[in-house]
C-alpha positions as CSV (number, residue, x, y, z in Angstrom):
1,M,20.4,69.4,38.9
2,A,22.7,66.3,40.2
3,S,22.5,65.9,44.0
4,H,25.8,65.9,46.2
5,D,26.5,62.2,47.1
6,P,27.5,61.8,50.9
7,D,30.2,59.5,49.9
8,D,32.0,61.8,47.9
9,D,34.1,63.0,50.3
10,I,34.8,59.6,52.2
11,A,38.3,57.8,51.7
12,D,38.2,54.4,51.7
13,L,40.5,52.5,53.6
14,E,40.6,48.7,53.2
15,I,42.6,46.8,55.8
16,G,43.3,43.6,55.4
17,I,44.9,40.9,57.2
18,E,46.1,37.0,56.6
19,R,48.4,34.8,58.2
20,G,51.8,34.2,57.3
21,P,54.6,31.7,58.2
22,G,54.6,30.8,61.8
23,S,53.0,32.9,64.4
24,T,53.2,36.3,61.8
25,H,50.5,37.8,59.6
26,S,50.4,40.2,56.6
27,V,48.6,43.4,56.4
28,R,47.6,44.8,53.7
29,M,46.0,48.3,52.8
30,R,43.9,49.7,49.6
31,V,43.2,53.7,49.7
32,T,40.8,55.0,47.5
33,R,40.5,58.7,47.8
34,P,37.3,61.0,47.4
35,G,37.5,61.9,43.9
36,S,39.6,59.1,42.9
37,E,38.9,55.9,41.1
38,A,42.7,54.5,41.7
39,E,43.9,52.9,44.2
40,E,47.1,53.1,46.6
41,R,48.3,49.9,47.9
42,V,50.6,48.9,50.5
43,A,51.5,45.7,52.2
44,C,53.9,44.6,54.9
45,D,54.6,41.0,56.0
46,G,55.8,39.0,58.8
47,L,54.3,41.3,61.7
48,V,54.0,39.8,64.7
49,L,51.1,40.5,66.8
50,A,51.6,40.2,70.7
51,R,48.9,38.0,72.3
52,E,50.1,38.1,75.5
53,Q,49.9,41.4,76.1
54,L,46.2,41.7,75.3
55,I,45.5,38.8,77.2
56,E,47.5,40.9,80.0
57,R,45.1,44.0,79.4
58,A,41.6,42.4,78.6
59,N,39.9,44.5,81.6
60,D,41.8,47.8,79.9
61,A,40.4,48.6,76.7
62,A,42.8,51.9,76.0
63,R,46.0,49.8,76.7
64,Y,44.4,46.7,75.0
65,G,43.8,48.8,71.9
66,E,47.4,50.0,72.3
67,V,48.8,47.1,71.3
68,L,46.4,46.4,68.3
69,T,47.3,49.8,67.0
70,R,51.2,49.3,67.0
71,F,50.4,45.7,64.9
72,L,48.4,47.7,62.4
73,F,50.6,50.8,62.3
74,S,54.0,50.4,63.5
75,E,55.6,50.1,60.1
76,P,56.1,53.3,58.3
77,A,54.7,52.3,55.2
78,L,51.4,51.5,56.8
79,R,51.1,54.3,58.9
80,D,51.3,56.9,56.3
81,A,48.9,55.4,54.2
82,F,46.4,55.5,57.0
83,V,47.7,59.3,57.5
84,A,46.8,59.7,53.7
85,A,43.4,58.7,53.8
86,R,43.0,60.4,57.2
87,A,43.4,63.5,55.2
88,A,39.6,63.4,53.7
89,P,36.7,65.1,55.7
90,R,35.5,61.0,56.6
91,L,37.1,57.9,56.6
92,R,35.9,54.7,55.8
93,I,37.6,51.8,57.1
94,R,36.7,48.3,56.4
95,L,38.9,45.5,58.5
96,A,38.9,42.5,56.0
97,L,39.8,39.3,57.6
98,A,40.8,36.5,55.6
99,D,39.9,33.1,56.2
100,S,43.3,31.8,57.5
101,A,43.2,34.8,60.1
102,A,39.2,34.2,61.2
103,D,40.4,33.7,64.9
104,L,41.2,37.5,65.0
105,H,37.4,38.1,64.9
106,A,37.7,37.1,68.7
107,L,40.0,40.6,68.9
108,R,38.7,43.9,70.2
109,W,39.3,45.9,67.1
110,E,37.0,48.7,68.3
111,T,39.7,49.3,71.0
112,L,42.2,50.9,68.1
113,R,43.5,54.1,69.1
114,D,44.2,56.9,66.9
115,P,48.2,56.3,64.9
116,Q,47.8,59.9,65.1
117,A,46.9,60.7,68.5
118,A,47.6,57.6,70.8
119,E,45.8,58.9,73.6
120,A,42.3,59.1,71.9
121,P,40.1,56.2,70.6
122,L,39.9,55.8,66.7
123,L,36.6,55.2,66.8
124,H,35.2,58.0,69.1
125,D,36.1,60.4,65.9
126,Q,32.4,60.1,64.4
127,R,34.3,60.9,60.9
128,V,35.6,57.5,61.2
129,L,33.3,55.1,59.7
130,F,34.6,51.4,61.0
131,S,33.1,47.6,60.0
132,R,34.6,44.5,60.2
133,Y,34.2,43.9,56.1
134,L,33.0,39.7,55.0
135,A,32.6,38.7,51.7
136,S,29.8,35.9,51.2
137,F,29.3,32.8,49.9
138,D,25.9,34.1,48.6
139,W,26.8,35.7,45.8
140,R,23.2,37.2,45.0
141,P,23.5,41.2,44.9
142,V,22.0,43.3,47.9
143,R,18.9,45.0,46.5
144,L,18.1,48.0,48.3
145,R,14.2,49.0,49.2
146,P,12.8,52.4,49.7
147,R,13.3,54.0,52.8
148,E,9.1,54.1,53.0
149,E,8.6,51.1,52.5
150,L,11.4,49.2,55.2
151,R,9.9,47.3,57.9
152,A,11.0,46.0,61.2
153,L,10.7,42.6,63.1
154,V,11.3,42.7,66.8
155,V,11.7,39.6,68.7
156,V,12.7,39.2,72.2
157,A,13.0,35.4,74.3
158,D,12.5,35.4,77.7
159,P,11.8,31.6,78.6
160,Q,10.5,31.1,81.9
161,D,13.4,28.6,82.9
162,L,16.7,30.7,82.5
163,G,17.2,30.8,85.6
164,D,17.9,26.8,85.3
165,Y,21.1,27.8,83.1
166,G,22.2,30.7,85.7
167,L,20.3,33.3,83.8
168,A,18.4,36.4,84.5
169,R,15.0,36.8,82.9
170,I,14.7,39.6,80.3
171,D,12.1,42.5,80.7
172,A,10.3,41.5,77.5
173,A,7.7,44.2,77.6
174,G,10.6,46.8,78.3
175,E,12.5,45.8,75.7
176,L,9.6,45.9,73.1
177,Q,8.9,49.1,74.3
178,R,12.5,50.6,73.8
179,A,12.7,48.8,70.3
180,R,9.5,50.4,68.9
181,E,10.8,53.7,70.3
182,G,14.3,53.5,69.0
183,L,13.0,52.2,65.5
184,R,10.3,55.0,65.5
185,A,13.2,57.6,65.9
186,R,12.0,60.5,64.7
187,E,8.5,61.8,63.1
188,G,8.2,61.2,59.6
189,A,11.4,59.0,59.4
190,E,10.3,55.7,61.3
191,I,10.8,52.0,60.8
192,P,7.8,50.6,61.3
193,V,7.5,47.5,63.5
194,V,4.8,45.2,61.8
195,A,5.7,42.1,64.1
196,V,6.9,41.6,67.7
197,L,7.1,38.3,69.5
198,P,6.0,37.1,72.2
199,D,2.7,38.6,71.5
200,P,-0.8,37.5,72.7
201,T,-1.8,36.7,69.0
202,C,1.2,35.2,67.3
203,G,2.4,33.3,70.7
204,R,6.0,32.7,72.1
205,S,9.8,33.6,70.7
206,T,10.0,30.3,68.6
207,L,12.4,30.3,66.1
208,E,9.7,29.1,63.8
209,R,7.8,32.3,64.2
210,M,10.7,34.6,63.9
211,L,11.4,33.0,60.3
212,G,7.7,33.2,59.7
213,G,7.8,37.2,60.5
214,L,10.8,37.3,58.3
215,R,9.6,35.7,55.1
216,D,6.8,37.8,55.6
217,G,9.7,40.7,54.3
218,C,11.1,42.3,57.3
219,D,14.1,44.4,56.5
220,V,15.3,44.6,59.8
221,L,15.5,41.9,62.6
222,Y,15.9,43.0,66.5
223,L,16.7,40.5,68.4
224,V,16.9,40.2,71.7
225,C,18.1,37.0,73.7
226,H,20.7,34.9,75.6
227,G,23.8,33.2,73.8
228,A,26.1,31.0,75.3
229,F,29.4,29.0,73.7
230,D,28.6,25.5,73.8
231,R,31.3,23.6,75.9
232,R,30.9,20.5,73.8
233,Q,32.2,22.6,70.8
234,A,34.9,25.4,71.2
235,G,33.7,29.0,69.7
236,H,30.3,27.8,68.9
237,A,27.5,29.8,69.7
238,V,23.9,28.7,71.0
239,L,20.7,31.1,71.5
240,F,17.9,30.9,73.9
241,F,14.7,30.8,72.2
242,E,11.7,29.7,73.3
243,D,9.4,26.5,72.7
244,A,5.6,27.3,72.6
245,E,5.3,26.8,76.4
246,G,7.6,29.4,77.4
247,R,10.4,27.3,78.0
248,V,13.9,27.2,76.9
249,V,15.3,25.8,73.4
250,R,18.9,26.0,72.9
251,V,19.4,26.9,68.8
252,P,23.0,26.2,67.7
253,G,23.9,29.7,65.8
254,A,25.0,27.2,63.0
255,E,21.1,26.4,62.5
256,L,20.1,29.9,62.5
257,V,22.3,30.8,59.8
258,A,21.1,27.6,57.8
259,R,17.7,28.6,58.4
260,L,18.0,32.2,57.3
261,Q,19.9,31.0,54.3
262,E,16.9,29.2,53.3
263,L,14.8,32.5,53.1
264,E,14.6,34.0,49.6
265,V,15.3,37.5,50.9
266,R,17.3,38.0,54.0
267,P,17.0,41.0,56.4
268,R,19.4,44.0,55.3
269,L,20.0,44.2,59.0
270,I,20.3,42.4,62.1
271,V,20.7,43.6,65.4
272,L,21.9,41.3,68.3
273,A,21.7,42.2,71.7
274,S,21.6,40.5,75.4
275,C,20.2,42.3,78.1
276,E,19.2,41.6,81.3
277,S,17.1,44.2,82.5
278,A,14.1,42.5,84.4
279,G,14.8,44.1,88.1
280,T,18.5,44.8,87.8
281,A,20.2,48.3,88.0
282,S,20.6,50.1,84.9
283,D,24.5,49.9,85.2
284,A,24.2,45.9,85.5
285,T,25.9,43.9,82.9
286,T,24.7,41.2,80.8
287,R,26.6,37.8,81.4
288,D,26.9,37.5,77.3
289,D,30.6,36.7,76.9
290,G,30.3,37.7,73.3
291,P,28.7,34.4,71.9
292,L,26.5,37.0,69.3
293,A,29.1,38.8,68.7
294,A,30.7,35.4,67.5
295,L,27.6,34.7,65.6
296,G,28.3,37.9,63.7
297,P,30.6,36.7,61.1
298,R,28.8,34.1,59.9
299,L,25.5,35.7,59.7
300,A,27.4,38.4,57.0
301,E,29.2,35.4,55.3
302,A,25.4,33.3,54.9
303,G,24.1,36.2,52.7
304,V,23.0,39.1,55.7
305,P,24.0,42.3,54.5
306,A,24.8,43.8,58.1
307,V,24.9,42.7,61.5
308,L,25.3,44.6,64.7
309,A,26.2,42.5,67.8
310,M,27.9,43.4,71.3
311,Q,31.4,41.9,72.4
312,G,30.4,40.7,75.6
313,R,29.1,42.0,78.7
314,I,27.6,45.4,78.3
315,T,25.9,47.9,80.8
316,M,21.5,48.5,80.5
317,R,22.5,52.3,80.3
318,T,25.2,52.0,77.8
319,V,22.3,49.8,75.8
320,A,19.4,52.3,76.5
321,R,21.5,55.1,75.1
322,F,22.9,53.4,72.1
323,M,20.0,51.9,70.4
324,P,17.7,54.9,70.1
325,V,20.7,56.8,68.5
326,L,21.3,54.0,66.2
327,F,18.2,53.9,64.6
328,R,17.4,57.7,64.4
329,E,20.9,58.3,62.6
330,L,19.7,54.7,60.6
331,T,16.8,56.5,59.3
332,T,18.5,59.6,58.7
333,D,20.7,58.3,55.6
334,G,20.3,54.8,55.9
335,R,24.1,54.3,56.1
336,I,24.4,51.4,59.0
337,D,28.6,52.2,59.3
338,R,27.6,56.3,59.6
339,A,24.7,55.7,62.3
340,L,27.2,53.3,64.5
341,A,29.7,55.6,64.5
342,V,27.4,58.4,66.2
343,A,25.5,56.3,68.1
344,R,29.1,55.4,69.6
345,G,29.7,58.9,70.0
346,A,26.5,58.8,72.0
347,I,28.6,56.4,74.6
348,D,32.0,57.5,74.0
349,V,32.4,58.2,78.1
350,A,31.4,54.8,78.7
351,E,33.8,52.3,79.8
352,D,31.8,49.8,76.8
353,A,31.5,52.2,74.3
354,W,33.8,49.6,72.1
355,R,31.5,46.8,72.6
356,P,29.2,47.2,69.5
357,V,30.7,45.5,66.4
358,L,29.3,45.6,62.6
359,F,29.9,43.1,60.4
360,M,29.1,44.1,57.0
361,R,29.2,43.2,53.1
362,L,28.1,46.3,52.3
363,R,30.5,48.6,49.9
364,R,29.1,51.9,51.2
365,G,27.2,51.1,54.3
366,R,23.8,51.7,52.9
367,V,20.9,49.2,53.9
368,W,18.1,51.5,52.3
369,Y,17.4,54.4,49.5
370,E,15.6,57.7,49.3
371,A,13.2,57.1,46.3
372,G,12.2,60.0,43.9
373,F,14.3,61.9,41.6
374,S,18.2,62.6,42.3
375,G,18.7,66.0,43.4
376,D,16.2,68.4,43.0
377,S,15.4,67.4,39.6
378,G,11.8,66.1,40.6
379,L,10.8,69.7,40.9
380,T,11.0,70.2,37.2
381,T,10.8,66.8,35.7
382,W,7.0,66.2,37.0
383,P,5.4,68.6,34.7
384,S,7.8,68.2,31.9
385,I,6.5,64.9,32.4
386,C,2.9,65.5,32.2
387,Q,3.3,68.0,29.4
388,D,4.8,65.2,27.4
389,L,1.4,62.9,28.3
390,E,-1.3,65.2,27.6
391,M,0.7,66.4,23.9
392,R,0.8,62.8,23.3
393,R,4.4,63.1,22.6
394,C,5.7,60.1,25.4
395,T,7.2,56.8,24.2
396,P,7.9,54.5,27.3
397,F,10.5,51.7,26.5
398,L,9.4,48.7,29.0
399,G,11.9,46.5,30.7
400,P,12.0,43.1,32.5
401,G,11.2,44.9,35.8
402,L,7.8,45.2,34.6
403,L,7.1,41.7,34.7
404,E,9.2,41.2,37.9
405,A,6.7,43.8,39.6
406,I,3.9,40.9,39.1
407,V,6.1,37.2,39.8
408,P,9.9,37.8,40.5
409,H,11.8,35.0,38.9
410,R,15.0,36.3,36.8
411,E,17.3,36.2,39.7
412,R,15.9,33.0,41.2
413,Y,15.5,31.1,38.0
414,A,19.2,32.1,37.1
415,R,20.7,30.9,40.3
416,R,18.1,27.2,40.0
417,W,18.9,26.7,36.5
418,A,23.0,27.3,37.3
419,D,22.8,24.9,40.4
420,E,21.0,22.7,38.0
421,A,23.6,22.7,35.2
422,A,26.8,22.9,37.3
423,F,27.6,26.4,36.0
424,P,31.3,26.4,35.4
425,L,31.6,30.6,35.4
426,A,31.8,32.7,38.4
427,P,29.6,32.7,41.3
428,S,28.7,36.5,41.1
429,H,27.4,35.6,37.3
430,R,24.8,32.8,38.8
431,D,22.2,35.4,39.2
432,D,22.6,36.7,35.8
433,L,19.6,35.3,33.6
434,T,21.3,36.0,30.1
435,Q,24.5,34.3,31.4
436,V,23.2,31.3,32.6
437,A,20.6,31.1,29.7
438,Q,23.7,31.5,27.5
439,Y,25.4,28.4,28.9
440,L,22.5,26.8,29.0
441,A,21.8,26.8,25.2
442,I,25.3,25.9,24.4
443,S,25.3,22.7,26.9
444,Q,21.6,21.8,26.0
445,K,20.3,23.2,22.6
446,P,19.5,26.8,21.8
447,S,16.0,26.4,21.8
448,Y,16.2,25.2,25.5
449,P,16.2,28.1,27.6
450,A,13.0,29.9,26.0
451,W,11.2,26.3,26.8
452,R,12.9,26.0,30.3
453,L,11.8,29.5,31.2
454,T,8.2,29.5,30.3
455,R,7.6,26.2,31.7
456,D,9.2,27.3,35.1
457,L,6.9,30.6,34.6
458,I,3.7,28.2,34.4
459,Q,4.6,25.5,37.3
460,E,5.4,28.5,39.3
461,L,2.1,30.7,38.7
462,R,0.0,27.3,39.0
463,A,1.6,26.5,42.5
464,K,0.9,30.1,43.3
465,L,-3.2,30.1,42.2
466,G,-4.1,26.4,43.2
467,A,-7.2,25.8,42.2
468,D,-7.8,29.2,40.9
469,A,-5.2,27.9,38.2
470,P,-6.6,26.8,34.4
471,H,-5.5,23.6,33.3
472,D,-6.6,23.1,29.7
473,E,-3.7,21.1,28.1
474,D,-4.8,21.9,24.8
475,E,-3.4,25.4,24.6
476,E,-0.4,26.5,23.4
477,P,2.1,27.0,26.5
478,A,2.3,30.7,25.3
479,E,-1.4,30.9,25.8
480,I,-1.4,29.3,28.7
481,L,1.4,31.2,30.5
482,N,-0.6,34.7,29.6
483,D,-3.4,33.0,31.0
484,L,-1.7,32.3,34.1
485,L,-0.2,35.7,34.4
486,D,-3.2,37.6,33.8
487,R,-5.2,35.9,36.6
488,W,-2.2,35.8,39.1
489,R,-1.8,40.0,38.3
490,T,-5.8,40.4,38.8
491,A,-5.7,38.2,41.9
492,R,-2.7,41.0,43.6
493,F,-4.4,43.7,42.1
494,G,-7.9,43.2,41.1
495,A,-9.6,43.6,37.6
496,P,-7.4,45.9,35.7
497,A,-10.1,48.1,34.4
498,D,-11.2,48.7,38.0
499,V,-8.0,49.6,39.6
500,P,-6.9,53.5,39.6
501,A,-3.4,54.0,38.7
502,D,-2.8,55.9,42.1
503,R,-3.5,53.2,44.3
504,S,-0.6,51.3,45.9
505,P,0.3,48.7,45.6
506,V,-0.1,49.4,41.8
507,D,-0.2,47.0,39.0
508,P,2.0,48.4,36.4
509,Y,0.2,47.3,33.4
510,A,-3.2,49.0,34.5
511,A,-1.3,52.5,35.1
512,L,0.1,52.4,31.7
513,A,-3.1,51.3,30.2
514,A,-4.4,54.1,31.8
515,L,-1.9,56.9,30.0
516,P,-2.6,58.6,26.9
517,L,0.4,56.8,24.8
518,A,0.3,55.8,21.2
519,A,2.9,53.3,21.2
520,Y,4.6,51.2,23.5
521,V,7.7,49.6,23.3
522,T,8.7,46.6,25.1
523,T,11.6,44.4,26.1
524,G,8.6,41.6,27.4
525,G,8.0,38.4,26.0
526,D,3.8,38.7,27.7
527,D,0.6,39.6,26.4
528,L,-0.2,41.5,29.9
529,L,0.0,45.2,28.4
530,V,-2.3,43.9,25.6
531,R,-4.8,42.8,28.0
532,A,-5.1,45.6,30.1
533,L,-5.4,47.9,27.0
534,T,-8.3,45.9,25.8
535,A,-9.7,46.1,29.3
536,R,-9.5,49.9,29.1
537,G,-11.3,49.9,26.2
538,K,-8.6,50.5,23.6
539,Q,-7.6,48.6,20.8
540,P,-4.0,47.7,20.8
541,E,-2.1,46.3,17.7
542,V,0.6,44.0,18.2
543,G,4.1,44.3,16.2
544,V,7.4,42.4,16.8
545,F,10.7,43.1,16.0
546,P,12.2,40.4,13.1
547,W,15.6,40.5,14.7
548,S,16.8,37.2,12.9
549,R,15.8,35.3,9.4
550,A,14.8,32.5,11.0
551,L,12.1,33.8,12.8
552,G,9.4,33.4,10.1
553,K,6.8,35.6,10.1
554,L,6.0,38.0,12.8
555,P,3.2,39.9,13.9
556,D,3.3,43.3,11.9
557,P,-0.1,45.6,12.2
558,F,1.7,48.2,9.5
559,A,2.2,45.7,6.8
560,R,-1.3,44.3,7.7
561,D,-3.2,47.3,7.5
562,P,-1.3,50.2,5.4
563,D,-3.5,53.0,6.6
564,Y,-2.4,52.4,10.3
565,E,-1.2,55.1,12.3
566,P,-1.0,54.3,16.3
567,S,-3.1,56.6,18.3
568,V,-4.4,56.5,22.2
569,K,-7.2,54.6,21.0
570,R,-5.5,52.0,18.9
571,P,-2.3,51.9,20.5
572,L,0.9,49.7,18.7
573,V,2.5,47.4,21.4
574,Y,5.8,46.8,19.7
575,H,7.9,43.8,21.2
576,L,11.8,44.3,20.7
577,F,12.8,41.0,22.2
578,G,10.0,38.4,21.0
579,R,7.0,37.2,22.3
580,Y,6.3,34.0,24.3
581,A,4.0,32.9,21.1
582,A,7.3,32.7,19.3
583,P,9.7,31.2,21.3
584,K,12.7,31.6,18.6
585,S,11.9,35.3,19.0
586,L,12.8,35.6,22.5
587,V,15.8,37.5,23.4
588,L,17.7,35.9,26.1
589,T,20.8,34.3,25.6
590,Q,24.5,36.7,25.4
591,D,24.2,35.3,21.8
592,D,20.5,36.6,21.3
593,H,21.9,40.2,22.4
594,F,24.5,40.5,20.0
595,D,22.7,39.2,17.1
596,F,19.9,41.9,18.0
597,L,22.7,44.1,18.1
598,L,24.0,43.0,14.7
599,A,20.6,43.4,13.1
600,V,19.7,46.7,14.5
601,R,23.1,48.1,12.5
602,N,22.1,46.0,9.3
603,P,20.6,48.2,6.8
604,E,17.8,45.2,5.8
605,F,16.8,44.6,9.3
606,H,16.6,48.4,10.5
607,D,14.2,49.3,8.3
608,R,12.1,46.7,9.3
609,I,11.3,48.7,12.4
610,P,8.4,50.3,11.6
611,A,9.2,54.1,10.2
612,W,6.1,55.7,12.3
613,L,8.0,54.3,14.9
614,R,11.1,55.3,14.1
615,A,10.4,58.9,13.8
616,R,8.8,58.5,17.0
617,L,11.9,57.4,19.0
618,S,13.5,60.5,17.6
619,D,10.4,62.9,18.2
620,S,9.2,62.2,21.9
621,G,10.1,62.2,25.6
622,L,11.5,58.7,26.1
623,L,10.3,56.9,29.4
624,F,12.8,53.6,30.5
625,L,10.7,51.9,32.9
626,G,11.7,48.5,34.8
627,F,15.7,48.6,33.7
628,E,18.3,48.5,35.7
629,V,21.0,51.0,33.7
630,E,24.1,47.8,33.5
631,S,21.9,45.3,32.9
632,W,22.1,43.2,29.3
633,A,18.5,44.8,28.2
634,F,19.1,48.2,28.8
635,R,22.4,48.3,27.1
636,V,21.0,46.7,23.9
637,V,17.8,48.8,24.4
638,F,20.1,52.1,24.5
639,R,22.2,51.1,21.4
640,T,18.9,50.4,19.2
641,L,17.8,53.6,20.3
642,L,20.8,55.5,19.5
643,Q,20.9,53.5,16.0
644,Q,17.8,55.8,14.5
645,E,18.1,59.0,12.7
646,G,16.5,62.2,13.5
647,A,18.4,62.3,17.2
648,G,18.2,65.9,17.3
649,A,14.7,66.1,18.0
650,R,15.5,64.5,21.4
651,D,16.4,68.0,22.8
652,D,13.0,69.2,22.8
653,Y,11.6,66.5,25.5
654,R,13.1,65.6,29.1
655,H,13.8,61.9,29.4
656,V,13.5,59.8,32.8
657,A,14.8,56.3,33.5
658,A,13.0,54.8,36.3
659,Q,15.4,52.7,38.2
660,V,14.3,49.5,39.8
661,E,15.8,48.1,43.1
662,P,18.9,49.9,43.0
663,E,21.9,47.4,43.8
664,E,24.0,48.5,46.9
665,G,27.9,49.9,46.1
666,R,27.0,49.5,42.6
667,V,24.8,51.8,40.5
668,L,23.2,53.4,43.6
669,D,25.2,56.9,42.0
670,P,22.4,59.1,40.7
671,A,25.6,61.7,39.1
672,G,27.0,58.7,37.4
673,A,24.0,57.1,35.8
674,R,22.9,60.8,34.7
675,R,26.1,61.4,33.1
676,Y,26.1,58.3,31.4
677,L,22.9,58.7,29.8
678,E,23.5,62.6,29.5
679,H,26.3,61.9,26.9
680,S,24.8,58.4,25.3
681,L,21.3,60.3,24.4
682,K,23.6,63.4,23.6
683,N,20.7,65.6,25.5
684,P,21.1,67.0,28.8
685,D,18.0,66.9,29.6
686,V,17.9,63.3,31.6
687,D,16.8,62.2,34.8
688,I,17.0,59.2,37.0
689,Y,14.1,58.2,39.2
690,W,15.1,55.3,42.2
691,G,12.7,53.8,43.0
692,P,10.2,51.0,42.4
693,L,7.7,51.0,39.5
694,D,4.6,51.1,41.6
695,R,5.6,54.3,43.5
696,F,6.7,56.1,40.5
697,F,3.1,55.3,38.9
698,A,1.6,56.6,42.2
699,E,3.3,59.5,41.8
700,L,2.8,59.9,38.5
701,A,-1.0,59.6,38.8
702,R,-0.9,62.3,41.5
703,R,1.3,64.8,39.6
704,R,-1.3,64.5,36.5
705,K,-4.1,65.6,38.7
706,E,-2.2,68.7,40.0
707,V,-1.2,69.5,36.4
708,L,-5.0,68.8,34.6
709,A,-6.9,70.0,37.9
C-alpha cells in the first residue's frame, strides 16, 4: 500500500526577479498546484522597488514588509497567481533572485506581509514554507542519506582576543550545550553530534580542524562565530575563527566557500549563528549586521544544499527559543523549510522573528529520508521475500550500487573525465558516467572508456591500500583490479567468510553469498561476488551475455557442461554487462546500452541467454539491488527482463527494488516509482525499499532469523 507523500498537498510558487531597464525589475511567477504536473505562469515587467521607503522603514519590520509586498503583488496578475496557489492546504514559496538582481539578497524578504491580510506577516503562517531558492554552479545531484545515518559537527569559535575587535566573548560551553540539546530534539530522532570544537582532544576551533571534521562525513554543520564585513571590499564577509593558540584568525568568506567546494561530500545543511552570550542578558542582541547571511547565497551557489543564517542582530532569547524547535522539527520529516516555518512560529511574537533566512537549492526542502519500505508494505514484504529465499525462488539483479558500496567512483570519475576532455554537453550531464564515456569513445576511440575505468580504479585502490597493495605487473589489468578490490573489501569489512550478514557496515558481497540463491544476475564487471561465494565454500560458475558478435568467446558454463543446473551449492553468476577480464564486453557508453538492447530483441542473441536462466527470470521473485530507478543500467536491465517469455508466472511472487541513495526532488517518490515498476512488470506486488544496501541486508538478516526461528 503506497503511503501519502507529505508534498502531495503542497502548491509550489516560484517567484523569480530579474533586473530590467533602468531601475525597474521583472517579476515572474510559476505555480504548480497539488495533483498537477502543469505549470501556470505569469510575468510582469517594469516594476519599481521603492528603495527609499525601505531605508526609511529599516527599523520597522511591519512597514518594511509592506513595501516589499506592494512591489511583488501590486499587479493583479501577480496577486491572482498568489491567491490561486494559496488555495492549497500548504504553500511552498521559493524566491529566486537572478544574477542581475543579486543585490536584492540584502533585502529583508522574510518581512513580507500577507497580500490577502496585510496586517499579518506572511511567514507567521506555518502553512507557508519560504526559502530563497538558488541555482548552483555545482551540478552534482544532492544525494540524501537515511535519518539514522545523519551526523552533526558543532563548531563554536570564541577567540580570546575578540575584545581587540570590539566584539564580546562567546559562551562556548553554553553554545555547545544548547547545540547538543537542540540536535537531540526528541528521543529516538536525534542527530548525533560526532564532533565539537573547541574540544580538549581536538583543539581549538580552527578552519582546518572544522574542514577535517567535515571530511569525516558530517551532514549538518552548526557554526557559531562572529562575522564582519571587510571594509576594504564592500559586501565581502569575514568570519572570526581561532588559531592554534586561541587568537583571532580572520577568514574571508570567499576562502571558506572555496575550501568547502574542495570537499568530496559537502554538508547537507549549514546553520550559521553569531552569538554573544557570555555575560550578557538574554535579550541582548548580537553586533552582527548580516555578514553571515550575506555568505549564505555564496555557500548555496557553491553546492551546499541548504544554508540557514541570521539577517543581522538577533536576541539571545530568540535564538534560544528558535534553535531547539528547528532541530526538533528537522528530525520529524527532514524538510528544512517546514522545520523553519514551525520554528519561526515559536518566535512569532518577537520583533526579530523575521531574522532567520534560508538559502536553498532543494526542490522539496528535504535533507534526509526514512529508510525502509514505502508506506506499510514492509509489514507484508519481508515475510514474502524470506519465503521466496527459503523456497529457492528468488533471483537478484545486481546494479552499480553494489561496487559503489565498496569504492564510490562513478560520479567522481565522470566529473574528472569530463573536465579533462572538455566535455561539451550540459553541466547536468557531467556526473553521468554513461554519457561522458560515450563522448570519450567518440573523441578518443571505442576501447578507451573501459581501459580508462580499469586504470583509474587500479590507481585509486593502490593509493588506498598503500603498502598492502600488490604490485605484480605481469598480471592482466583485470586480475590486478580484482585482487585490489578484494583486498580493499577485506580491509573495510573483514574476511568475507567471517563477516555475519547482520553486522553493520555490511559487506554486500558477503551478505549475498550467505543467501540460499541458485543464480545471480549482475551488471558489474568485477569478480567480488565469485570470490565471496568461493569463500563461503560454494562453487560458482560464471557466464557472460554475448551481446555483440565482436566479443569472441565468453564464459558459458552450460556449453561447457550440458548437465549443469545452478544450485545453492553451485550457483550461477551471470554478467549481463560484461567483465573487466573481457574489456570489449563491458557495457559503458550510450551506444553500448543501445546495442545491448538491440541484441536482446534479436532472437539470435536473445537465445544465447541460457534457457535455464530465461525460465528462472519469469518464474521467481525478483530482487533489484544497487540500482537507481532512473539510471541507464536499470532501464536496460528492465527492458531485458520484459523480453523474457512466461511473464505471467511472476504473479506468484513479490518483487522488490532497493533504491540506493535517492536524489532529492527527483525520484524520492515511492508511489510514483512503484507505479512505474508495477506497470512495467504487469504485476501489482512490487515494493520499493528506500535506503543503502547495508541497511537492507542487515534488516533482511534479522527478518530471516525471525522467520526461521
